N, C-alpha and C positions, 0 to 999 in steps of 0.2 A: 669290650669293643674298642679296638685301636684303629683310628682313622688318620691317615696322613694325606696332605695335599701338597704336592711338590711341583714346582715349575719345571718345564723342559730344561735340560742341562744347557747352559750357555757356552760352556767351554769344552764340552765332550763331543762324542760322536753323534749326538742327537740335535745338533744346532740347526740344520736346515731341513731335516726330514725326520719323520717318525719311524722310518723304515727299520732302523737298528733296534729301536725299542720294541716294535712289533715282533721282530725276529727273536728278540730275547724272551718275549712272553710265549713263544712257541716251543721253548725248551722242553717242557713236560710232554709234548706230543711226540717227541722223537722216539721212534721204535714202537709206537702204539698203532693198533689197527682199528679202523672204524667198525662199529657193531654191524652184525649181519642184518639183512633185510627183516624188518619186523621186530628186531631186538632193540629195546630202549635203554636197558641197564645191564652192565656187566659186573661180575664179581670184582672186589677190590684189587685182586692180583691181575685182573684183566681189564683195568680201567679204560673207559672209552676216551676217545679224543675229545678235547674241549675246544670248541670253536668260539670265535668272537660273536657277540650279540649286541643289539641296541634296544631301544624302547619297544620296538614292534617286530623285530626280525631276529631269527636265529641262524646259526651256521653261515656267518658272513665270512667270505674269503679274505685273507690277509691283504691281497692286492687292493681290494676295495677300501679297507681300513686306511692303508697308506695313502691312496689317492684322495679320499675324502678329507682327511686331516691336512695333508700337504697342500691341497688346492684351496682350502678354506682359510686363507691368510691375508685377505685384502687389506691393504694400507698398513700392514704391520711392518715395523722397522726391523733391520737385521738383529738389533740388540733385544728385541721383544721376544718373549717365549711364544711359540706357536701353539703349544698345547700344555695341558697340565695332567699330571698323573695322580689319581686318587687311589689309595690302597685301603681296603676295608678288611680288617683282621678280627673276626669274631673270636671270643675266648673259647676255651674248651667247654666251659659251662654252657655258653650260648649254642655251640655246635651240637650239643647233646639234645637240644630241642628240635633239631631238624630230622626229618624222615628221609629225605633225599637231598644230600648236600648240593649237588649241581642244580637241580631244578628249584629247590627252595631258595638258594642264594641268588639265582637268576630272578625269581619273583621279587625278592627283597631289593635287589639292585634297581629294578624298575620303579619301585615305590620310593626308594631312597633318592633317585634322580629327580623325582617330582619335588621333593623337599629341597634339593640342591637348587633347582630353578627358582623356587619361592624365596630363597635366601638372598637373591640379588635385589638391591635397591635400585632397580632400573625399570624403565618402560620402553617398549618397542611399539612404535606407531600408536602411542597413547594408551597402551594396555600393559599390565604386568607381564614379566617374563614367565613363560610356561616351559614345560619339558620339551615341547615341540620346537622350541627355539634353540635347544641344546644339541650340539653335534657330539655324540660320544659313542665309544665302542668299549665293551667290557668283556672280561674273560675270567673264568673260574680256574684257580690252581689248587692243587691238593698236597703239594710238598713245600717244605720250608727247611732251611739249614740254620745252624747256630751261627750267630754273628759274634764278633769280638766284644760287643757291648753286653751280651747276654750274661746274666749272673753266673750261670754254670761255667762258662768259659773263663770269666774273670777270676772266679774262686779256684779254678783248676790251674790257672796260669803259673803260680809259684812252683807247682809240681812239674809242669811242663818244662819250665826253665831248668830245673835240676836234672830232669831226664835228658834234655838236650845236651847239657854239659857232660853228663856221663857217657852219652853216645859219642860225643866228640873225643872224649878220652879213649874210648874203645877203638875208634878209627885210627887214632895216633899209635896205639899199641899194635894194631893190625898192620900198620905201615912201618913198623919198627922205629918210629920216631920217639917212642916213650916206652917205659917198662910198667907192667901192672898185671893184675889178675883179671882176665876177661870174665871168668865165671862169677867172681865176686861182684863185678860191676853189673852183670846181668841180674844177679839176685837183688842188688840195690834198686835197679830200674823196676823190677817186678814188684818190690815192696812199695815204691812210690806210686806205681800204677794203681795198686790196691788202696793206698791211703788217700788218693785224690777224692775229694768229697762228692763229685758228681760223675756218675757213669751211666751208660745206656746199654742195656743188654750185656753188662759186664765189661764194657769198653769205656775208657776215660773219654769224656766229652771234649771235643776240640772244635775250633772254628771250622766251618765248612761241612761238618757232619750233619746228615739229614736227621730231622727231629722225628721221633716216633709218635704214634697216635694220630688223631684227626687234626690235620693242619690246613683244612680248606680255607681259602680266602679269595678276595676279589680284587682284580686290577681294572681300573677304569681310565681310559684315555679320553680327555675332554678337549675339544677345540677351543682356542682362545676366542674365536669369533662365533657369532650366532649363525643359525642356519641360512640366513639371507646374506651372510658374509659382509654385513654392513656395520654391525655393532660389536664392540669388544666386551666380552663377559669374563672378567678376570677374578677367579676365586682367591687370587693372591693379593688383591687390593688391600692396602693398609687402612682403607676407609670402611668402617662398619656401616655407616649410613650418613650421607651428607648431600649437599646440593651445591653445585658450582655453576658459573656462567660460562657458556661455550658458544662462541660466535653470536653473542647477543641473546642467547636463550638460556634459561635455567634448566640444568640437567641433573637428574638424580644419579648418584654413583655409590658404589660400595658393595661389599659382600659380608653378610652376617655369619661369621664362622660359629659363633656361640649358638646361634639358632640352629645351624646345620648339624653340628655335633649333637646337640640336645635332641633334635627331631630324629636323628639316625637311631638313637636308642629307643625313642617312643614308637617309631615305626616297627622296629624289630620286636619289641615287647608285645605290641598289639597283634602283629602278624603271627607270632609263634607262642602267644600266651606265656611269655617269659616273666618270671618274678625277679626283678633286678635288685641285687643287694646294694647296700650303701657304698661299699668299696668299689663297685663296678660303674657307678654313675659319673658322668662327665663333670658335673658341678662338684662332686666330692673330690675327684682327682685334681681339679683346679684348686680346691681348698687346701689340698695336701701341699701344693707348691707355694701358696700364699700364706698359709697359717697352719703349719704342721702340728703345733700343739693343740689347737682347736680341733683339727682333724682327728687326732688320736683320742682326745677326750670324748669326742662324739662317738667314736667306735666303742669305747669302753662303756658308754651309756646305753648302747643298743640292747634289746632283749637278748637273752642268752643264745638262742639259736642263730639269730642274725649276726651277733658278735662273733660267734665261732666260725661262721662262714666267711665273714669279712677278714678275720685273721688268717683263715686258710687261703683266701685269695691273695692277700698280701704276702704270705710266706712263699707261695709259688711264683710270685712276680719278682721276688728279691728285694722288695722295699723294706728298709730297716724298721725294726719294731721300736716303739717309743719306750725309752727307759724311764725309771723314776728319777725325777729331777728335784733336788732339794730347793725349796722355795727361797731359802735364805741365801743361796749362792747364785746371785743374779748373773754374774759373768759366766759361770759354768753353765747355767741354763741356756744363755744365749748361744754359747759355743756349741752346745749339744744340739740345739734347734737348727743352727746353720749346717751342722754335719748331717743331720737327718734330711734337711732340704736338699743338700747336694746328692745324698744317696738316693733320695726319691726321684730327683730329676734324671739320674742315670737309669734307674730301674724303669721309670715310666717310658723313657725313650726306647727301651729295648724289650719291653714286655707286652703282653697281650691286653693290659689294662691301661695303656697309654692314651694320652689325649690325641 
């Protein structure tokens, strides 16, 4: 499970309105037709339109999403984000537990947002924050493209650079700016295409290519303000839990991200009877960043089946494997640990097992 919480862009097109972001999330609906009357599910090649939903309603029109988020900004300054974007990316292993991606992820989102509201250290009119205080709209998507940070793109890049250089040589020859053998250059390009370590359906993986397989995930737009438009509920708060004095009154503040990420896993596991491996747990991934050596030694101490699955998860995510480090070479050990940590940070940020 890879979950990100991102503040509204402050220097892009999303500064004053959510409209551009909403339109962006409509990209997968282009060219699709709604199901016929009485038809609830379509084959994969005839996927149905995915509409916005919230805690209690389905099929919410985009104009209402824009209106409700844009109008719920009382007393926010221009420099303040008006909304947050939460992206929930289940792993391929988790998605296999679902029977109907759209409906199951919709049910999961509604339970997840209950935990989101409970993660605020705030009270409204003397009571804890509940999901009814949260103004949010969510949408299920089924496609994903490779990013420049994905391990497949990064490891293919040296071959991409060589291919680009050869193609530039070919263009110079075709324009009579240089001499050379075009056929020989084509053969070199073909060999490089085959030598690239990562291909999909026989084609070298590049940035922007659609990923194959089940890529269903969730986008959630959450208003910065509560449903009454009086209180600010910021998941981007740097405070986990604290108390401050405001206008002579003591006020609780903060958002417990640790709790939210941990509960996101527990809700999924309970809802879909999922047996989570050590390498998939939030606390384990956090350990990977803080103490890589302990992380890998823990994996090596797992029962055989669990260890094999953990190593499989790590291999697919691109996280570097722990080498044998001579205990008498302290400096070499420290250097290796730092390299592993850097590699882990890159892989976590670009993979389906990220924090």
